[in-house]
C-alpha positions as CSV (number, residue, x, y, z in Angstrom):
1,M,123.7,93.7,103.1
2,T,121.7,95.5,100.4
3,D,122.6,99.2,100.0
4,K,119.6,101.6,100.5
5,H,120.5,103.5,97.3
6,A,120.6,100.2,95.2
7,K,117.8,99.6,92.6
8,I,114.9,97.5,94.0
9,V,112.4,96.2,91.6
10,I,108.9,95.4,92.8
11,T,106.4,93.3,90.8
12,G,102.7,93.6,91.5
13,A,103.7,96.8,93.2
14,A,100.4,98.6,93.0
15,G,98.6,96.0,95.1
16,L,97.9,95.8,98.8
17,V,101.3,94.6,99.9
18,G,103.2,96.7,97.3
19,Q,101.6,100.0,98.3
20,N,102.3,99.4,101.9
21,L,105.9,98.1,101.1
22,I,106.8,101.3,99.2
23,V,105.6,103.5,102.1
24,E,107.8,101.4,104.5
25,L,110.9,101.2,102.2
26,K,110.8,105.0,101.6
27,Q,110.6,105.5,105.4
28,Q,113.6,103.4,105.8
29,G,115.6,105.4,103.3
30,Y,115.4,103.4,100.1
31,T,115.7,105.8,97.2
32,Q,115.7,103.8,93.9
33,L,112.4,101.9,93.7
34,V,110.9,100.6,90.5
35,A,107.2,99.6,90.6
36,I,105.8,97.3,88.0
37,D,102.0,96.5,87.7
38,K,99.3,96.1,85.1
39,H,96.6,97.8,87.0
40,T,96.4,101.3,85.6
41,H,94.1,102.8,88.2
42,N,96.2,101.4,91.2
43,L,99.4,102.3,89.5
44,D,98.1,106.0,89.2
45,I,97.3,106.0,92.9
46,L,100.9,104.8,93.6
47,Q,102.5,107.4,91.2
48,K,100.5,110.3,92.9
49,L,101.5,109.2,96.4
50,H,105.1,108.6,95.3
51,P,106.2,110.8,92.4
52,D,109.9,109.9,93.1
53,V,109.2,106.1,92.4
54,R,109.6,104.8,88.8
55,V,106.3,103.2,87.7
56,V,106.0,100.8,84.8
57,L,102.7,99.8,83.4
58,A,103.1,96.2,82.2
59,D,101.4,92.8,82.1
60,L,104.1,90.3,83.3
61,A,102.2,87.4,81.6
62,E,103.3,89.0,78.3
63,P,106.9,89.2,77.3
64,G,107.9,92.8,76.9
65,A,110.3,95.7,77.4
66,W,109.5,95.6,81.1
67,A,112.2,92.9,81.4
68,G,114.8,95.7,80.8
69,E,113.9,97.2,84.2
70,F,115.6,94.3,85.9
71,N,119.0,95.3,84.6
72,G,121.2,96.6,87.4
73,A,118.8,95.7,90.1
74,A,120.1,94.6,93.4
75,C,116.9,92.8,94.4
76,V,113.5,91.9,93.0
77,V,110.5,91.6,95.4
78,Q,108.0,89.3,93.7
79,L,104.5,90.3,94.8
80,H,102.4,89.8,91.7
81,A,99.5,87.3,92.3
82,Q,96.0,86.5,91.4
83,I,94.2,86.0,94.6
84,T,90.4,86.0,93.6
85,G,88.8,85.1,90.3
86,K,86.1,83.0,88.6
87,T,88.2,81.0,86.3
88,T,91.3,78.8,86.6
89,D,93.0,80.4,83.6
90,L,93.3,83.8,85.5
91,F,95.2,82.1,88.3
92,V,97.5,80.2,85.8
93,R,98.2,83.4,83.8
94,N,99.1,85.6,86.7
95,N,100.6,83.2,89.2
96,I,102.4,80.7,86.9
97,T,103.0,82.3,83.4
98,A,103.9,85.8,84.8
99,T,106.3,84.2,87.3
100,S,108.0,82.2,84.6
101,H,108.7,85.4,82.6
102,V,109.9,87.2,85.7
103,L,112.3,84.4,86.6
104,K,113.7,84.5,83.0
105,A,114.1,88.3,83.3
106,T,116.0,88.0,86.6
107,Q,118.3,85.4,85.2
108,A,119.0,87.4,82.0
109,A,119.8,90.5,84.0
110,A,121.8,88.4,86.6
111,V,119.7,89.9,89.5
112,P,121.6,88.7,92.7
113,Y,118.6,88.3,95.0
114,M,114.8,87.8,95.1
115,V,112.3,88.1,97.9
116,H,109.4,85.9,96.9
117,I,106.0,86.4,98.5
118,S,104.3,83.1,98.7
119,S,101.3,82.4,101.0
120,S,100.3,80.5,104.1
121,V,97.8,78.7,101.8
122,V,100.6,76.5,100.6
123,N,100.4,74.8,104.0
124,S,96.6,74.8,104.0
125,V,94.2,71.9,103.8
126,A,92.3,73.9,101.2
127,K,92.4,73.0,97.5
128,D,91.4,75.6,95.1
129,D,92.8,77.6,92.1
130,Y,94.6,80.2,94.3
131,T,96.1,77.5,96.6
132,N,97.2,75.2,93.8
133,T,98.9,77.9,91.7
134,K,100.6,79.6,94.7
135,R,102.1,76.1,95.6
136,E,103.4,75.8,92.1
137,Q,104.6,79.4,91.9
138,E,106.7,78.8,95.0
139,E,108.1,75.5,93.6
140,M,109.1,77.4,90.4
141,V,111.1,80.0,92.5
142,V,112.9,77.3,94.5
143,A,113.7,75.2,91.5
144,S,114.9,78.2,89.3
145,G,118.4,78.5,90.8
146,Q,117.7,82.2,91.5
147,R,119.1,83.2,95.0
148,H,116.1,83.9,97.1
149,C,114.1,83.7,100.3
150,V,110.4,82.9,100.5
151,L,107.9,84.6,102.9
152,R,104.5,82.9,103.5
153,P,102.1,85.4,105.0
154,T,98.5,84.7,106.4
155,L,95.5,86.7,105.6
156,M,96.6,90.3,105.6
157,F,94.9,93.6,106.3
158,G,95.9,97.2,106.4
159,W,96.0,100.5,104.4
160,F,94.6,100.4,100.8
161,D,92.8,97.1,101.3
162,P,90.1,96.6,98.5
163,K,89.2,93.1,99.8
164,H,88.9,91.0,102.9
165,L,88.8,93.1,106.1
166,G,88.9,96.4,104.2
167,W,85.8,95.5,102.2
168,L,84.1,94.2,105.3
169,S,84.9,97.4,107.1
170,R,83.4,99.6,104.4
171,F,80.4,97.3,103.9
172,M,79.7,97.5,107.6
173,A,79.8,101.3,107.5
174,R,77.1,101.2,104.8
175,T,74.6,98.6,106.0
176,P,72.4,98.5,109.2
177,V,72.7,94.6,109.2
178,F,75.9,92.6,108.8
179,P,75.6,88.9,108.1
180,I,78.0,86.4,109.7
181,P,78.2,82.7,108.4
182,G,77.2,80.3,111.1
183,D,78.4,81.1,114.7
184,G,81.4,83.0,113.2
185,K,83.8,81.1,115.4
186,F,86.4,80.5,112.6
187,M,89.8,81.1,114.1
188,R,91.8,83.5,112.0
189,Q,95.5,84.7,112.3
190,P,95.4,88.0,110.5
191,L,98.7,89.7,109.8
192,Y,99.0,93.5,109.8
193,E,100.4,94.7,106.5
194,R,102.9,97.2,107.9
195,D,104.3,94.5,110.2
196,F,104.7,92.2,107.2
197,C,106.3,94.9,105.1
198,R,108.9,95.4,107.8
199,C,109.7,91.7,107.5
200,I,110.1,92.1,103.8
201,A,112.4,95.1,104.3
202,R,114.6,93.1,106.6
203,C,115.0,90.3,104.0
204,I,116.0,92.9,101.4
205,E,118.6,94.3,103.7
206,T,120.1,90.9,105.0
207,E,119.4,88.6,102.1
208,P,118.7,85.2,103.9
209,D,119.7,82.5,101.4
210,S,117.0,79.8,100.3
211,E,115.2,80.2,103.7
212,V,111.4,80.0,104.0
213,F,109.6,82.0,106.6
214,D,106.0,81.3,107.6
215,V,104.8,84.9,108.7
216,V,101.6,84.6,110.9
217,G,99.6,87.2,112.8
218,D,100.4,86.9,116.5
219,T,96.8,87.3,117.4
220,R,94.4,84.2,117.2
221,V,91.1,85.7,116.8
222,D,87.6,84.4,115.7
223,Y,86.1,85.8,112.6
224,V,83.1,87.1,114.6
225,D,85.5,89.0,116.9
226,I,87.4,90.5,114.1
227,I,84.0,92.0,112.8
228,R,83.2,93.2,116.4
229,T,86.7,94.9,116.7
230,I,86.1,96.7,113.4
231,K,82.6,97.8,114.6
232,R,84.1,99.0,117.8
233,V,87.1,101.1,116.4
234,K,84.9,102.6,113.7
235,R,82.1,103.4,116.3
236,L,79.4,101.8,114.1
237,H,75.9,100.8,115.1
238,T,75.5,97.9,112.7
239,V,73.5,95.0,113.9
240,I,75.4,91.6,113.5
241,V,73.2,88.7,112.4
242,H,74.1,85.1,112.1
243,I,73.1,83.2,108.9
244,P,73.4,79.4,108.4
245,I,76.6,78.6,106.5
246,G,74.8,76.8,103.6
247,F,72.5,79.8,103.0
248,F,75.4,82.2,103.3
249,A,77.3,80.1,100.5
250,F,74.2,80.2,98.5
251,L,74.0,84.1,98.7
252,L,77.7,84.2,97.7
253,K,77.0,82.2,94.6
254,V,74.0,84.4,93.6
255,Y,76.1,87.5,94.1
256,S,78.9,86.1,91.9
257,L,76.4,85.8,89.1
258,F,76.1,89.6,89.1
259,S,79.7,90.6,89.9
260,S,82.7,89.8,87.9
261,K,84.9,90.5,90.9
262,P,83.0,89.4,94.0
263,P,84.8,90.5,97.2
264,F,84.1,87.3,99.0
265,T,83.8,84.0,97.1
266,A,82.4,80.5,98.0
267,D,86.0,79.1,97.8
268,Q,87.0,81.7,100.4
269,L,84.2,80.7,102.6
270,K,85.4,77.1,102.5
271,A,88.9,78.3,103.3
272,L,87.5,80.4,106.2
273,S,85.9,77.3,107.7
274,A,88.7,74.8,106.9
275,G,90.0,74.9,110.4
276,D,93.6,75.9,109.5
277,D,96.0,76.6,112.3
278,F,99.2,78.1,111.0
279,K,102.5,77.9,112.9
280,G,104.8,80.9,112.3
281,I,108.2,82.2,113.1
282,D,108.8,84.7,116.0
283,T,109.0,87.8,113.9
284,E,110.7,89.8,116.6
285,A,113.3,87.2,117.1
286,V,114.0,86.6,113.5
287,F,113.4,90.1,111.9
288,G,113.4,92.4,114.9
289,V,109.7,93.2,114.1
290,K,107.5,93.3,117.1
291,Q,103.9,92.9,115.9
292,T,101.4,95.7,116.4
293,P,98.5,94.7,118.9
294,F,95.5,93.6,116.9
295,E,93.0,96.3,117.9
296,E,95.7,99.1,117.4
297,A,96.4,97.7,113.9
298,I,92.8,97.6,113.0
299,R,92.3,101.2,114.3
300,E,95.3,102.4,112.2
301,S,94.1,100.5,109.0
302,Y,90.6,101.9,109.0
303,T,90.6,105.3,110.9
304,D,94.1,106.7,110.3
305,K,93.8,109.8,108.2
306,R,97.0,109.3,106.2
307,Y,95.9,106.4,104.0
308,S,92.8,104.7,105.4
309,H,90.6,106.7,103.0
310,I,92.4,105.4,99.8
311,V,90.9,102.2,98.5
312,L,92.5,100.2,95.6
313,Q,90.3,98.8,92.8
314,R,90.1,95.0,92.7
């Protein structure tokens, strides 16, 4: 069992999962957290919210002094990942090269345990840069000899979300018309970030050895019904309009010409309509985490006054 006063190092800590995880770990009594990230703006948000957390600005794809932060750590939570991007090299740099450096650092420091955050996409029928590099990243961890467990979450939503449902929520509040690709009946299994972070915390505490957990949102819900739920909890009057998938994909490609970081890409549209149906563990039976009802989780994510107004940069 990991001591709650032991040193816990979190890579990619200023991202969506990391910000929520630090809120959760502090609530559970963890006192010695080290947050490593390369995103200055998002790391500043984390530091202002949690002045008691040690923050380290570092690019893990580059060898550096950051490796010394692993000395004396009881556990490393590996969160860093490239999720969206226009070029393959971005995914290789941040999912493969950075992970290679982190694994070398954990071995040099003899870190006893790692919680690696993979993704449900490793089981997906989709083939794209994100899916391919996340598969390779997970294989690197398993082959490294580092004592570990692996968590594979589905699409997540929650506080601080700059992409996915968070972006859709803000876009819907700004526009009188909201476009939906096709009939919108693409089944999703969205996972509430706070529920997932409670599963991570349980892994830090109990250190399951070499186990892999597929963590899937309990609610099976069509994309169009996710949009309707967001509209309902935010009390918006936006008109939902259905657009042929081909034309929707064309609009995304046009948008990407003018944006270096599009919030929704053509690859993600393909993944949305791929027809994946993920099988996951019973989080309550395995981790003691009873998942929050979907509409309640959406309401907390996008209307709760504590953190719902804080949005990370992509």
